[in-house]
C-alpha positions in Angstrom: -17.0 -12.1 -22.3 -18.0 -15.4 -20.6 -21.2 -15.6 -18.5 -21.1 -18.0 -15.5 -24.6 -18.8 -14.3 -24.8 -20.5 -11.0 -28.3 -21.7 -9.8 -28.5 -21.8 -6.0 -31.1 -23.2 -3.7 -30.3 -23.9 0.0 -26.6 -24.5 -0.7 -25.3 -22.6 2.3 -22.9 -25.4 3.2 -21.3 -25.5 -0.3 -21.7 -22.0 -1.7 -18.4 -20.5 -0.4 -16.4 -23.2 -2.1 -18.3 -22.6 -5.4 -17.9 -18.8 -5.3 -14.3 -19.0 -4.3 -13.6 -21.2 -7.2 -15.2 -18.7 -9.6 -13.2 -15.9 -8.0 -9.9 -17.8 -8.4 -10.2 -18.3 -12.1 -7.5 -16.5 -14.1 -9.8 -15.5 -17.0 -11.0 -12.0 -16.1 -13.5 -11.1 -18.8 -16.5 -12.7 -17.1 -19.9 -11.9 -15.6 -21.2 -14.0 -12.8 -24.9 -14.5 -12.3 -26.2 -16.3 -9.2 -29.9 -17.2 -9.4 -31.4 -18.0 -6.1 -34.6 -20.1 -6.4 -36.0 -19.0 -3.0 -33.5 -20.4 -0.6 -34.6 -20.6 3.0 -31.2 -21.0 4.6 -28.4 -18.4 4.7 -27.6 -18.6 1.0 -28.6 -15.0 0.3 -26.4 -13.6 3.1 -23.4 -15.4 1.8 -24.0 -14.2 -1.8 -24.4 -10.6 -0.6 -21.2 -10.9 1.5 -19.2 -11.8 -1.7 -20.6 -8.8 -3.7 -17.8 -6.5 -2.7 -15.1 -9.0 -3.4 -16.4 -9.3 -7.0 -16.4 -5.6 -7.3 -12.8 -5.3 -6.2 -11.8 -7.9 -8.8 -13.6 -6.0 -11.6 -16.0 -8.9 -12.2 -19.6 -8.1 -13.2 -21.7 -9.7 -10.6 -25.5 -10.1 -10.6 -27.7 -11.7 -7.9 -31.2 -12.7 -8.8 -33.5 -13.9 -6.1 -36.9 -15.3 -7.1 -39.7 -17.2 -5.5 -39.1 -20.9 -5.5 -40.3 -22.4 -8.8 -38.1 -25.4 -9.3 -35.2 -26.1 -11.7 -37.1 -25.4 -15.0 -38.4 -22.0 -13.9 
């Protein structure tokens, strides 16, 4: 299994392209972890809208939302 970890913070404008790229990979034994560092835009809504698409593809999907702490947290 391969883990794909995507840190996100106020990336509403680019997030769909990133997540679509992950979904379009041919390797299927993956888990995808999106870590939201306290976004204040619509990032969380976009991530949650993709949750069902991951489930239909059989991809283990996790979304972690935390209070903003910066890159190293």
